[in-house]
Backbone of each chain as ProteinMPNN parsed JSONL, in Angstrom:
{"seq_chain_A": "MDPGLAGRLKTTADGLLPAIVQEAGTGRVLMLAWMDEAALAYTLGTRRGTYWSRSRGEYWVKGMTSGHYQRVEHLALDCDRDTVLLTVTQTGAACHTGAHSCFDVEPLL", "coords_chain_A": {"N_chain_A": [[18.304, 6.772, 19.168], [20.924, 5.088, 17.734], [23.658, 6.489, 17.828], [25.515, 6.442, 15.244], [23.388, 5.744, 13.286], [22.356, 7.952, 12.065], [24.454, 9.08, 10.355], [24.778, 7.071, 8.444], [22.529, 7.247, 7.263], [21.282, 7.687, 3.975], [19.604, 9.882, 2.681], [17.401, 11.971, 0.863], [18.277, 14.7, -1.161], [16.753, 16.942, 0.02], [17.012, 15.82, 2.859], [15.255, 13.627, 3.231], [13.873, 10.717, 3.829], [11.896, 8.224, 2.179], [8.751, 6.494, 4.051], [7.408, 3.545, 3.852], [4.147, 2.256, 5.201], [2.927, -0.455, 6.662], [0.423, -2.221, 7.029], [0.352, -4.475, 10.54], [-0.492, -7.725, 10.463], [-2.679, -7.665, 8.633], [-1.1, -6.963, 6.919], [-1.721, -5.314, 4.812], [-0.845, -2.589, 2.597], [-0.746, 0.461, 3.889], [-0.201, 3.309, 3.178], [2.517, 6.256, 1.995], [5.104, 7.881, 3.775], [6.862, 10.942, 4.672], [10.349, 10.52, 6.599], [12.424, 12.606, 8.376], [15.969, 12.409, 10.2], [15.211, 13.331, 12.641], [12.675, 12.828, 12.354], [12.759, 10.003, 12.594], [14.246, 8.953, 14.581], [12.3, 9.548, 16.83], [10.051, 8.283, 16.083], [11.378, 5.84, 16.618], [11.549, 5.963, 19.461], [9.528, 6.581, 20.222], [7.415, 4.768, 19.511], [5.294, 5.896, 18.351], [4.164, 5.932, 14.998], [5.659, 9.006, 13.062], [6.155, 11.729, 11.146], [7.506, 13.181, 8.744], [5.779, 16.743, 7.196], [5.904, 17.253, 3.373], [4.309, 18.983, 2.256], [3.672, 20.679, 4.349], [5.541, 21.687, 5.307], [6.67, 20.679, 8.296], [6.859, 18.778, 11.107], [4.512, 15.881, 11.807], [2.618, 13.648, 13.895], [1.569, 11.08, 13.498], [-2.353, 10.891, 13.855], [-2.312, 12.851, 15.757], [-4.26, 14.903, 15.097], [-6.299, 13.065, 14.386], [-7.234, 11.066, 15.899], [-6.148, 8.593, 14.761], [-4.026, 6.675, 15.383], [-0.849, 5.515, 15.193], [0.687, 2.326, 16.2], [3.961, 1.404, 16.07], [5.313, -1.793, 15.351], [7.112, -3.067, 14.114], [10.033, -2.093, 12.284], [11.88, -1.206, 9.652], [15.333, -0.683, 8.141], [16.156, -0.381, 4.446], [18.357, -2.27, 2.02], [19.661, -0.61, 0.983], [19.773, 1.903, 2.865], [18.206, 3.77, 2.311], [15.27, 3.796, 2.214], [12.398, 3.128, 4.879], [10.525, 0.822, 6.107], [7.989, 0.561, 8.086], [5.856, -1.673, 10.422], [2.597, -1.539, 11.613], [0.324, -1.268, 13.906], [-3.249, -0.002, 13.135], [-5.106, 2.549, 14.423], [-8.537, 3.292, 13.044], [-8.636, 4.688, 10.46], [-6.09, 5.074, 7.644], [-5.987, 6.935, 6.016], [-6.534, 10.074, 4.903], [-8.496, 10.62, 3.506], [-10.606, 8.929, 4.463], [-10.141, 6.146, 3.659], [-9.232, 2.981, 4.492], [-6.799, 2.34, 3.407], [-4.648, 4.312, 1.705], [-4.084, 3.294, -0.909], [-6.514, 2.4, -1.626], [-7.983, 4.124, -3.525], [-7.38, 4.868, -5.912], [-6.908, 2.375, -8.415], [-5.16, 1.206, -11.068], [-4.435, -1.212, -12.565]], "CA_chain_A": [[18.453, 6.35, 17.957], [22.313, 5.471, 17.494], [24.476, 7.706, 17.387], [25.728, 5.971, 13.948], [22.56, 5.683, 12.731], [22.439, 8.883, 11.26], [25.402, 8.851, 9.174], [24.473, 5.898, 7.768], [20.996, 6.993, 6.133], [21.04, 7.734, 2.524], [18.704, 10.958, 2.504], [17.41, 12.958, -0.613], [18.955, 16.048, -1.266], [16.421, 18.136, 1.358], [17.199, 15.631, 3.983], [14.055, 13.009, 3.633], [13.732, 9.181, 3.329], [10.557, 7.379, 2.329], [8.38, 5.831, 4.962], [6.38, 2.613, 3.772], [3.799, 1.701, 6.682], [2.163, -1.506, 6.544], [-0.32, -3.137, 8.557], [0.5, -5.32, 10.87], [-1.822, -8.563, 10.471], [-3.548, -7.875, 7.095], [-0.193, -6.912, 5.582], [-2.068, -4.023, 3.68], [-0.178, -1.182, 2.283], [-1.222, 1.917, 3.817], [0.295, 4.833, 3.112], [3.504, 6.092, 2.235], [4.712, 9.197, 4.508], [8.301, 11.329, 4.68], [10.81, 11.147, 7.672], [13.807, 13.421, 8.327], [16.702, 11.822, 11.221], [14.517, 13.321, 13.646], [10.98, 12.148, 13.089], [12.843, 8.732, 12.704], [14.445, 9.248, 16.18], [11.297, 10.168, 17.538], [9.611, 7.099, 16.034], [11.696, 4.905, 17.554], [11.64, 6.202, 20.7], [8.029, 6.192, 21.174], [6.653, 4.005, 18.788], [4.253, 6.409, 16.92], [4.409, 6.858, 13.625], [5.957, 10.361, 13.699], [6.922, 11.824, 9.702], [7.423, 15.17, 8.096], [5.025, 17.016, 5.802], [6.626, 17.903, 2.795], [3.633, 20.132, 1.739], [3.182, 21.897, 5.352], [6.791, 21.658, 5.863], [5.968, 20.153, 9.793], [6.243, 17.477, 11.735], [3.189, 15.233, 12.584], [2.167, 12.466, 14.815], [-0.278, 10.458, 12.842], [-3.254, 10.474, 14.666], [-2.431, 13.775, 16.687], [-5.246, 15.286, 15.261], [-7.532, 12.633, 13.824], [-7.019, 10.186, 16.711], [-5.739, 7.787, 13.889], [-2.662, 6.642, 15.941], [-0.173, 4.249, 14.472], [1.726, 1.734, 16.753], [4.931, 0.89, 15.425], [5.527, -2.628, 15.618], [8.726, -3.128, 13.452], [10.985, -1.051, 11.936], [13.488, -1.494, 8.972], [15.66, 0.199, 6.75], [16.212, -1.319, 3.559], [19.141, -2.793, 1.881], [20.515, 1.246, 0.846], [19.484, 2.856, 4.299], [17.604, 4.847, 1.923], [14.172, 3.732, 2.993], [12.371, 2.603, 5.884], [9.693, 0.29, 6.354], [7.212, 0.436, 9.243], [4.808, -2.208, 10.291], [1.897, -0.587, 12.364], [-0.96, -1.381, 14.205], [-3.162, 1.402, 12.557], [-6.465, 3.026, 14.805], [-9.22, 3.969, 12.318], [-8.781, 4.724, 8.652], [-4.651, 5.567, 7.749], [-5.57, 7.827, 4.836], [-7.452, 11.41, 5.194], [-9.958, 10.42, 2.479], [-11.576, 8.214, 5.566], [-10.238, 4.933, 2.893], [-8.575, 2.822, 5.106], [-5.407, 2.491, 2.928], [-4.393, 5.377, 0.774], [-3.963, 3.165, -1.822], [-7.77, 1.975, -2.028], [-8.477, 4.921, -3.711], [-6.891, 4.705, -7.21], [-6.228, 1.366, -9.094], [-4.982, 1.61, -12.372], [-3.97, -2.241, -13.201]], "C_chain_A": [[19.931, 6.079, 17.895], [22.709, 6.069, 16.796], [25.081, 7.727, 15.838], [24.989, 5.651, 13.055], [22.785, 6.48, 11.326], [23.329, 8.825, 10.07], [25.299, 8.081, 8.352], [23.356, 6.237, 6.659], [21.495, 7.645, 4.933], [19.607, 8.671, 2.121], [18.512, 11.246, 1.123], [18.389, 13.978, -0.719], [18.223, 17.35, -0.329], [16.207, 16.918, 2.693], [16.427, 14.207, 4.512], [14.67, 11.577, 3.136], [12.145, 8.914, 3.409], [10.251, 6.461, 2.905], [7.456, 5.045, 4.151], [5.66, 2.275, 4.916], [2.462, 0.703, 5.879], [2.142, -1.945, 7.61], [0.088, -4.146, 9.16], [-0.896, -6.322, 10.773], [-2.137, -8.63, 9.139], [-2.059, -7.52, 6.292], [-0.194, -5.438, 4.702], [-1.133, -2.604, 3.972], [-0.708, -0.121, 2.983], [-1.148, 3.208, 3.545], [1.789, 4.891, 2.875], [3.668, 8.163, 2.814], [6.808, 9.443, 3.956], [9.031, 11.51, 6.015], [12.348, 11.724, 7.678], [14.522, 12.571, 9.633], [15.824, 11.938, 12.862], [13.322, 12.353, 14.127], [11.304, 10.81, 12.581], [13.226, 8.09, 14.105], [13.097, 8.811, 17.203], [10.104, 9.188, 17.341], [9.999, 6.464, 16.933], [11.442, 4.59, 18.963], [10.359, 6.186, 21.368], [6.903, 5.373, 20.899], [5.344, 4.237, 18.402], [4.676, 7.038, 16.144], [4.586, 8.47, 13.455], [6.574, 10.808, 11.847], [6.757, 13.529, 9.693], [6.688, 15.639, 6.909], [5.596, 17.485, 5.315], [5.625, 19.278, 2.4], [3.247, 21.251, 3.042], [4.403, 22.35, 5.928], [7.072, 21.958, 7.579], [6.106, 18.761, 10.14], [4.732, 16.863, 12.119], [3.133, 13.729, 13.216], [1.43, 12.267, 14.303], [-1.005, 10.273, 14.199], [-3.271, 11.773, 15.748], [-3.71, 14.535, 16.478], [-6.828, 14.774, 14.69], [-7.881, 11.249, 14.997], [-6.704, 8.932, 15.623], [-4.125, 7.231, 14.142], [-1.896, 5.29, 15.094], [0.859, 3.745, 15.655], [2.215, 1.294, 16.08], [5.162, -0.811, 15.79], [6.701, -3.092, 15.543], [8.724, -1.872, 12.718], [12.139, -1.371, 11.232], [13.988, -0.939, 7.999], [15.884, -0.918, 5.525], [17.827, -1.31, 3.164], [20.178, -1.507, 1.805], [20.743, 2.103, 1.787], [19.042, 3.94, 3.539], [16.236, 5.274, 2.057], [13.52, 2.963, 4.192], [10.839, 2.106, 5.607], [8.87, 0.085, 7.916], [5.982, -0.699, 9.352], [3.998, -1.755, 12.051], [0.591, -1.39, 12.684], [-2.033, 0.198, 13.931], [-5.019, 1.298, 13.444], [-6.965, 3.213, 13.653], [-8.772, 3.821, 11.179], [-6.974, 5.088, 8.857], [-5.24, 6.963, 6.894], [-6.76, 9.003, 5.254], [-8.62, 11.368, 4.14], [-11.062, 9.517, 3.474], [-11.427, 6.735, 4.649], [-9.423, 4.216, 4.299], [-7.149, 2.607, 4.819], [-5.599, 3.546, 1.968], [-3.99, 5.172, -0.337], [-5.143, 2.184, -2.468], [-8.487, 2.869, -3.1], [-8.417, 5.053, -5.481], [-6.479, 3.77, -8.17], [-6.663, 1.874, -10.383], [-4.745, 0.351, -13.098], [-4.831, -3.347, -11.933]], "O_chain_A": [[20.464, 7.178, 18.049], [22.485, 6.323, 15.613], [25.155, 8.792, 15.225], [25.468, 5.263, 11.989], [23.128, 6.135, 10.195], [22.927, 8.546, 8.94], [25.803, 8.385, 7.271], [23.252, 5.729, 5.542], [22.466, 8.339, 5.234], [18.713, 8.234, 1.397], [19.301, 10.858, 0.262], [19.453, 13.787, -0.131], [18.793, 18.395, -0.015], [15.28, 17.114, 3.479], [16.642, 13.667, 5.598], [15.594, 11.361, 2.352], [11.366, 9.231, 4.308], [10.919, 5.436, 2.767], [6.576, 5.729, 3.63], [6.387, 1.936, 5.85], [1.578, 0.928, 5.053], [2.875, -2.121, 8.583], [0.311, -5.064, 8.371], [-2.047, -5.918, 10.939], [-1.869, -9.645, 8.497], [-1.949, -7.82, 5.103], [0.696, -4.76, 4.189], [-0.853, -1.921, 4.957], [-1.5, 0.371, 2.179], [-2.021, 4.061, 3.703], [2.487, 3.973, 3.305], [2.991, 9.158, 2.554], [7.615, 8.737, 3.352], [8.637, 12.44, 6.718], [13.265, 11.247, 7.01], [13.667, 11.946, 10.259], [15.766, 11.144, 13.801], [13.004, 11.678, 15.105], [10.346, 10.223, 12.079], [12.741, 7.087, 14.629], [13.041, 7.946, 18.078], [9.218, 9.15, 18.196], [9.374, 6.325, 17.984], [11.214, 3.517, 19.522], [10.075, 5.92, 22.536], [5.867, 5.199, 21.542], [4.462, 3.412, 18.165], [5.278, 8.112, 16.133], [3.614, 9.174, 13.729], [7.454, 10.079, 11.39], [6.23, 14.482, 10.266], [6.843, 15.134, 5.797], [6.238, 18.345, 5.918], [6.097, 20.407, 2.268], [2.704, 22.342, 2.872], [4.462, 23.188, 6.828], [7.506, 22.999, 8.071], [5.581, 17.798, 9.581], [3.927, 17.554, 12.743], [3.787, 12.803, 12.737], [0.421, 12.971, 14.322], [-0.591, 9.769, 15.243], [-4.179, 11.776, 16.579], [-4.331, 14.869, 17.487], [-7.894, 15.375, 14.553], [-8.85, 10.526, 14.765], [-7.445, 8.024, 15.999], [-3.22, 7.332, 13.315], [-2.445, 4.339, 14.538], [1.732, 4.506, 16.07], [1.607, 0.652, 15.224], [5.14, -0.895, 17.019], [7.366, -3.488, 16.5], [7.888, -0.983, 12.557], [13.193, -1.726, 11.761], [13.327, -0.648, 7.001], [15.784, -2.132, 5.703], [18.585, -0.553, 3.771], [21.242, -1.423, 2.417], [21.641, 2.944, 1.758], [19.366, 5.066, 3.914], [15.841, 6.44, 2.059], [14.215, 2.013, 4.552], [10.035, 2.818, 5.004], [9.385, -0.636, 8.77], [5.142, -0.685, 8.452], [4.523, -1.683, 13.162], [-0.053, -2.032, 11.854], [-1.699, 1.286, 14.401], [-5.872, 0.433, 13.241], [-6.082, 3.369, 12.809], [-8.468, 2.679, 10.833], [-6.531, 5.333, 9.979], [-4.81, 8.052, 7.275], [-7.771, 8.694, 5.885], [-9.553, 12.171, 4.129], [-12.257, 9.478, 3.182], [-12.418, 6.009, 4.741], [-9.017, 5.013, 5.144], [-6.313, 2.651, 5.721], [-6.698, 3.671, 1.427], [-3.557, 6.083, -1.043], [-4.978, 1.428, -3.425], [-9.535, 2.437, -3.58], [-9.413, 5.318, -6.154], [-5.613, 4.21, -8.926], [-7.643, 2.493, -10.799], [-4.787, 0.499, -14.319], [-4.744, -4.572, -12.021]]}, "seq_chain_B": "MDPGLAGRLKTTADGLLPAIVQEAGTGRVLMLAWMDEAALAYTLGTRRGTYWSRSRGEYWVKGMTSGHYQRVEHLALDCDRDTVLLTVTQTGAACHTGAHSCFDVEPLL", "coords_chain_B": {"N_chain_B": [[-0.942, 4.723, -21.704], [-3.329, 6.305, -20.033], [-4.129, 9.468, -21.562], [-4.552, 11.687, -20.016], [-3.606, 11.239, -17.575], [-1.192, 11.494, -16.646], [-1.105, 14.653, -16.504], [-1.837, 14.492, -14.032], [-0.732, 13.402, -12.295], [1.223, 13.921, -9.051], [4.689, 14.378, -9.151], [8.075, 14.074, -7.679], [10.434, 16.985, -7.242], [12.329, 16.243, -9.469], [10.656, 15.054, -11.195], [9.968, 12.364, -10.321], [8.334, 9.492, -8.99], [7.594, 8.151, -6.057], [8.015, 3.945, -5.62], [6.17, 1.58, -4.404], [6.903, -1.802, -4.07], [4.692, -5.039, -3.657], [4.795, -7.885, -2.638], [2.863, -10.113, -4.704], [0.41, -12.811, -2.961], [1.685, -13.098, -0.633], [2.056, -10.698, 0.516], [4.253, -9.274, 1.578], [6.722, -6.533, 2.001], [8.658, -5.638, -0.864], [10.422, -4.212, -1.736], [11.769, -0.747, -2.815], [11.378, 2.095, -5.099], [11.895, 3.959, -7.944], [10.01, 5.638, -10.388], [9.254, 7.494, -13.021], [7.149, 9.621, -15.582], [7.39, 8.081, -17.928], [8.682, 5.382, -17.132], [6.124, 4.861, -15.541], [4.159, 4.282, -17.87], [5.451, 2.29, -19.241], [5.498, 0.293, -17.319], [2.744, -0.037, -17.017], [2.29, -0.785, -19.555], [3.243, -3.079, -20.33], [3.758, -5.056, -18.057], [5.645, -5.489, -17.033], [7.406, -4.632, -14.286], [9.65, -1.637, -14.112], [11.572, 0.628, -13.969], [13.279, 3.982, -12.7], [16.546, 4.797, -11.994], [18.051, 5.925, -9.679], [20.684, 6.352, -8.956], [22.235, 5.614, -11.027], [21.123, 7.302, -13.592], [19.468, 5.653, -15.533], [16.811, 4.075, -17.025], [15.62, 0.962, -15.808], [14.303, -2.336, -16.631], [13.691, -4.136, -14.29], [14.946, -7.261, -13.614], [16.18, -7.857, -15.951], [18.873, -8.035, -16.238], [19.292, -9.511, -13.946], [17.651, -11.356, -14.268], [15.596, -11.749, -12.477], [12.796, -11.081, -12.475], [9.956, -9.06, -12.222], [6.563, -9.62, -12.589], [3.388, -7.723, -12.656], [0.712, -7.535, -11.179], [-0.998, -5.954, -9.752], [-1.556, -2.345, -9.751], [-1.528, 0.722, -8.365], [-2.41, 4.139, -7.612], [-1.576, 6.296, -4.726], [-3.965, 8.534, -2.821], [-3.127, 10.948, -2.857], [-2.402, 10.789, -5.457], [0.438, 10.999, -5.804], [2.52, 8.605, -5.471], [3.014, 5.037, -5.859], [1.978, 2.081, -5.858], [2.434, -0.985, -6.283], [1.606, -4.404, -7.087], [3.157, -7.85, -7.136], [4.13, -10.641, -8.8], [7.638, -11.951, -7.982], [9.984, -13.524, -9.407], [12.811, -14.867, -8.338], [15.268, -13.341, -5.94], [14.439, -10.033, -4.955], [15.794, -8.245, -4.036], [19.158, -6.986, -4.466], [20.9, -7.598, -2.853], [20.715, -10.311, -2.404], [18.719, -11.461, -0.771], [15.325, -12.042, -0.065], [13.778, -10.221, 0.222], [14.443, -6.192, 0.538], [14.445, -5.069, 2.557], [14.322, -7.29, 4.39], [17.478, -6.692, 5.862], [18.113, -5.02, 7.416], [16.988, -4.692, 10.268], [15.201, -2.314, 12.911], [13.572, -1.774, 14.913]], "CA_chain_B": [[-1.291, 5.249, -20.54], [-4.475, 7.559, -20.267], [-3.489, 11.26, -21.706], [-5.009, 12.88, -18.617], [-3.22, 10.813, -16.334], [0.289, 12.017, -16.23], [-0.413, 15.389, -15.73], [-2.726, 14.711, -12.432], [0.38, 12.905, -11.221], [2.405, 14.878, -8.433], [6.04, 14.133, -8.985], [9.008, 15.388, -6.984], [10.883, 18.311, -8.395], [13.025, 15.704, -10.255], [9.722, 14.154, -12.246], [10.099, 10.929, -9.695], [7.172, 9.119, -7.814], [8.465, 6.294, -5.243], [6.98, 2.986, -6.087], [6.27, 0.478, -3.287], [6.855, -2.891, -4.978], [4.527, -5.516, -2.661], [4.778, -9.778, -3.493], [1.537, -11.011, -4.114], [0.163, -13.941, -2.39], [2.16, -13.25, 0.722], [1.816, -9.256, 1.031], [5.696, -8.704, 1.909], [7.367, -5.29, 0.895], [10.216, -6.318, -1.362], [11.988, -3.008, -2.356], [10.88, 0.851, -2.998], [12.239, 2.156, -6.764], [11.786, 5.379, -8.66], [9.492, 5.786, -11.567], [8.836, 8.468, -13.64], [6.199, 8.915, -16.577], [7.494, 6.693, -19.025], [8.538, 4.098, -16.623], [5.104, 4.049, -15.153], [3.313, 3.962, -18.889], [6.25, 1.171, -19.934], [5.366, -0.662, -16.324], [1.587, -0.43, -17.67], [1.917, -1.948, -20.806], [4.079, -4.498, -20.537], [3.363, -5.707, -16.821], [7.009, -5.766, -16.161], [8.289, -3.748, -12.991], [10.426, -0.799, -14.438], [12.185, 1.866, -13.195], [14.237, 4.954, -13.028], [18.052, 4.558, -11.358], [18.714, 7.433, -9.349], [21.905, 6.482, -8.59], [22.784, 5.369, -12.361], [20.892, 7.782, -14.199], [18.849, 5.333, -16.525], [15.601, 3.311, -16.624], [15.676, -0.445, -15.746], [13.322, -3.291, -16.529], [13.749, -5.084, -13.131], [15.023, -8.739, -13.673], [16.554, -7.733, -17.481], [19.992, -8.495, -15.782], [19.178, -10.841, -12.857], [16.585, -12.527, -14.583], [14.34, -11.813, -11.299], [12.147, -10.292, -13.19], [8.55, -8.337, -11.893], [4.823, -9.782, -13.328], [2.99, -6.517, -12.041], [-0.235, -8.207, -10.852], [-2.059, -5.097, -9.621], [-0.931, -1.143, -9.909], [-2.831, 1.766, -7.436], [-1.818, 5.161, -7.216], [-2.333, 6.712, -3.989], [-5.063, 9.496, -2.956], [-2.735, 12.2, -3.62], [-1.313, 10.335, -6.708], [2.347, 10.952, -5.834], [2.959, 7.208, -5.076], [2.6, 4.326, -6.985], [2.068, 0.657, -5.337], [2.85, -2.322, -7.829], [1.776, -5.663, -6.439], [4.101, -8.172, -8.321], [4.54, -12.052, -8.98], [8.368, -12.079, -8.323], [11.013, -14.224, -9.867], [13.899, -14.987, -7.322], [15.191, -12.636, -4.906], [13.783, -8.705, -5.37], [17.086, -7.462, -3.387], [20.603, -7.028, -5.15], [22.165, -8.251, -1.697], [20.535, -11.934, -2.708], [17.53, -11.22, 0.303], [14.194, -12.011, -0.762], [13.491, -8.633, 0.086], [15.188, -5.222, 0.698], [14.112, -4.789, 3.961], [15.219, -8.297, 5.074], [18.668, -6.604, 5.553], [18.333, -4.052, 8.454], [15.575, -4.091, 11.433], [15.664, -1.554, 13.721], [12.77, -2.461, 16.037]], "C_chain_B": [[-2.575, 6.487, -20.716], [-3.611, 8.849, -20.281], [-3.212, 11.888, -20.414], [-4.22, 12.458, -17.537], [-1.749, 11.224, -15.75], [0.468, 13.646, -16.136], [-1.557, 15.772, -14.313], [-1.312, 13.949, -11.652], [1.364, 13.608, -10.417], [3.664, 14.198, -8.171], [6.685, 14.614, -7.978], [9.376, 16.312, -7.827], [11.582, 17.812, -9.732], [12.245, 15.137, -11.354], [9.597, 12.862, -11.465], [8.771, 10.791, -8.865], [7.923, 7.324, -7.093], [7.31, 5.474, -5.609], [7.272, 1.761, -5.144], [5.903, -0.811, -4.094], [6.42, -4.294, -3.23], [4.602, -6.856, -3.32], [3.361, -10.138, -3.252], [1.923, -12.351, -3.713], [0.627, -13.478, -0.5], [2.585, -11.997, 1.623], [3.222, -8.574, 1.736], [6.084, -7.762, 0.945], [8.788, -5.802, 0.687], [10.823, -5.103, -1.59], [10.774, -1.637, -2.644], [12.089, 0.781, -4.13], [11.155, 3.646, -7.046], [11.076, 5.094, -9.727], [9.406, 7.413, -11.778], [7.897, 8.454, -14.713], [6.291, 7.671, -17.288], [7.488, 5.535, -18.127], [7.025, 3.434, -16.305], [4.548, 3.587, -16.338], [4.008, 2.732, -18.91], [5.58, -0.02, -18.922], [3.636, -1.094, -17.037], [1.0, -1.209, -18.826], [2.345, -2.824, -20.914], [3.655, -5.067, -19.277], [4.91, -5.969, -16.21], [7.383, -4.253, -15.457], [9.726, -3.041, -13.876], [10.663, 0.189, -13.981], [13.165, 2.72, -13.529], [15.178, 4.882, -12.251], [17.987, 6.006, -11.195], [19.64, 7.647, -9.512], [22.646, 5.942, -10.204], [22.257, 6.377, -13.703], [20.089, 7.14, -15.42], [17.93, 4.849, -16.454], [16.561, 1.625, -16.645], [14.409, -1.599, -15.988], [14.265, -4.099, -15.396], [13.272, -6.648, -13.6], [15.926, -8.61, -15.402], [18.435, -8.022, -17.193], [20.271, -9.911, -15.462], [18.546, -11.969, -13.468], [15.299, -12.68, -13.704], [13.826, -10.874, -11.893], [10.623, -9.846, -12.113], [7.342, -8.466, -12.675], [4.013, -9.077, -12.322], [1.538, -6.891, -12.1], [-1.789, -6.875, -10.93], [-1.378, -3.625, -9.547], [-1.934, -0.217, -9.692], [-2.04, 2.8, -7.014], [-2.411, 5.364, -5.782], [-3.175, 7.903, -4.02], [-4.34, 10.844, -3.109], [-1.692, 12.154, -4.977], [0.142, 10.472, -7.021], [2.942, 9.59, -5.272], [2.354, 6.205, -5.689], [2.878, 2.81, -5.324], [1.535, -0.155, -6.565], [2.775, -3.652, -6.598], [1.915, -6.878, -7.794], [4.351, -9.896, -8.042], [6.129, -11.658, -9.228], [9.269, -13.177, -8.541], [12.489, -14.08, -8.981], [13.875, -13.777, -6.68], [14.925, -11.078, -5.699], [15.18, -7.795, -4.831], [18.23, -7.985, -4.327], [21.53, -8.097, -4.347], [21.769, -10.279, -2.108], [19.408, -12.127, -1.436], [16.466, -11.496, -0.935], [13.615, -10.645, -0.92], [14.043, -7.648, 0.68], [15.191, -5.139, 2.218], [14.235, -5.76, 4.767], [16.742, -7.898, 5.835], [19.079, -6.05, 6.955], [17.346, -3.751, 9.594], [16.249, -3.465, 12.415], [14.811, -1.627, 15.185], [12.018, -3.657, 15.796]], "O_chain_B": [[-2.541, 7.406, -21.534], [-2.761, 9.234, -19.477], [-2.209, 12.385, -19.902], [-4.098, 13.205, -16.566], [-1.382, 11.222, -14.575], [1.551, 14.155, -15.847], [-1.917, 16.841, -13.82], [-1.078, 14.083, -10.451], [2.394, 13.947, -11.0], [3.813, 13.514, -7.159], [6.165, 15.49, -7.287], [8.864, 16.526, -8.926], [11.587, 18.449, -10.785], [12.822, 14.739, -12.366], [8.946, 12.061, -12.136], [8.237, 11.697, -8.225], [8.374, 6.223, -7.411], [6.153, 5.826, -5.841], [8.317, 1.111, -5.11], [4.832, -0.924, -4.689], [7.137, -4.51, -2.253], [4.469, -6.92, -4.542], [2.779, -10.381, -2.195], [2.985, -12.954, -3.864], [-0.064, -13.586, 0.514], [3.113, -11.962, 2.734], [3.198, -7.498, 2.334], [5.992, -7.812, -0.282], [9.672, -6.186, 1.452], [12.053, -5.164, -1.611], [9.544, -1.583, -2.665], [13.093, 0.077, -4.24], [10.133, 4.095, -6.529], [11.502, 4.063, -10.249], [9.476, 8.299, -10.927], [7.602, 7.303, -15.036], [5.614, 6.643, -17.292], [6.562, 4.724, -18.175], [6.638, 2.288, -16.531], [4.274, 2.391, -16.247], [3.262, 1.809, -18.583], [5.176, -1.078, -19.405], [3.369, -2.216, -17.467], [-0.02, -1.86, -19.055], [1.857, -3.623, -21.714], [2.839, -5.93, -19.6], [5.199, -6.53, -15.153], [7.566, -3.151, -15.974], [10.672, -3.744, -14.231], [9.717, 0.776, -13.455], [13.921, 2.467, -14.467], [14.602, 4.892, -11.162], [17.909, 6.932, -12.001], [20.014, 8.694, -10.039], [23.874, 6.023, -10.212], [22.878, 6.284, -14.762], [19.937, 7.893, -16.382], [17.663, 5.036, -15.267], [17.606, 1.277, -17.193], [13.479, -1.447, -15.195], [15.369, -4.581, -15.649], [12.172, -7.149, -13.836], [16.214, -9.717, -15.857], [19.136, -8.197, -18.19], [20.863, -10.865, -15.966], [18.774, -13.166, -13.294], [14.307, -13.371, -13.939], [14.365, -9.767, -11.879], [10.433, -10.614, -11.169], [7.02, -7.537, -13.415], [3.854, -9.6, -11.219], [1.005, -6.559, -13.159], [-2.839, -6.797, -11.568], [-0.238, -3.823, -9.129], [-2.952, -0.117, -10.377], [-1.117, 2.63, -6.219], [-3.477, 4.827, -5.481], [-3.259, 8.453, -5.118], [-4.993, 11.816, -3.488], [-0.784, 12.873, -5.394], [0.807, 10.201, -8.021], [3.948, 9.68, -4.568], [1.201, 6.358, -6.092], [3.601, 2.739, -4.331], [0.645, -0.023, -7.406], [3.508, -3.851, -5.63], [1.293, -6.955, -8.853], [4.791, -10.239, -6.945], [6.371, -11.127, -10.311], [9.274, -13.923, -7.562], [13.154, -13.053, -9.111], [12.859, -13.081, -6.675], [15.179, -10.959, -6.898], [15.442, -6.703, -5.335], [18.265, -9.104, -4.839], [22.358, -8.934, -4.705], [22.568, -11.212, -2.025], [19.318, -13.324, -1.162], [16.575, -11.315, -2.148], [13.122, -10.117, -1.917], [14.365, -8.069, 1.791], [16.238, -5.175, 2.864], [14.289, -5.451, 5.958], [17.235, -8.846, 6.446], [20.072, -6.432, 7.573], [16.953, -2.601, 9.792], [17.382, -3.716, 12.824], [15.32, -1.55, 16.303], [11.387, -4.185, 16.712]]}, "name": "protein", "num_of_chains": 2, "seq": "MDPGLAGRLKTTADGLLPAIVQEAGTGRVLMLAWMDEAALAYTLGTRRGTYWSRSRGEYWVKGMTSGHYQRVEHLALDCDRDTVLLTVTQTGAACHTGAHSCFDVEPLLMDPGLAGRLKTTADGLLPAIVQEAGTGRVLMLAWMDEAALAYTLGTRRGTYWSRSRGEYWVKGMTSGHYQRVEHLALDCDRDTVLLTVTQTGAACHTGAHSCFDVEPLL"}
């Protein structure tokens, strides 16, 4: 990762950025996860979606347990550099419920 | 808003949920904003994208100043009920820079 990049990120007070994961090809939004600088650097270096679990307090490479890896095709910061958008090729289901997208579960409108 | 819904939301410590805004039709991810319960209820009731500004400490109806309103076509919670996904018809640019999407500005991969 560009050494200058870390200093330009605008993280939350606990050092995190929300990371939106969108599926290449379909454009479906699959999930939202969280990254710190290290997870972002690892994702950029390996092209595997890698996040920080707020509930477990640990890093996770998506798919390491489930086999449902994410190959990162594109990655962008937003205009404020406080959010990440990843475009991925998703193996299997993105959601731990087995749904393809985490947003398939509870529509309100 | 269903009175039972508020109690089921899993907000951050400061009472917020990240809200991903996706464009109807194109599927492009336009921006990420933040909602508290009131912003979510207002959005559900009016179908206008309405958020909480963390930097300004106030509510904002997207487009109230710029004219770049968002008509909300669909809205869903994710499986953990800690993130909102809105599908919107966007008038004009979503980004304050004038870009159509906030994620057009800084690609990293």
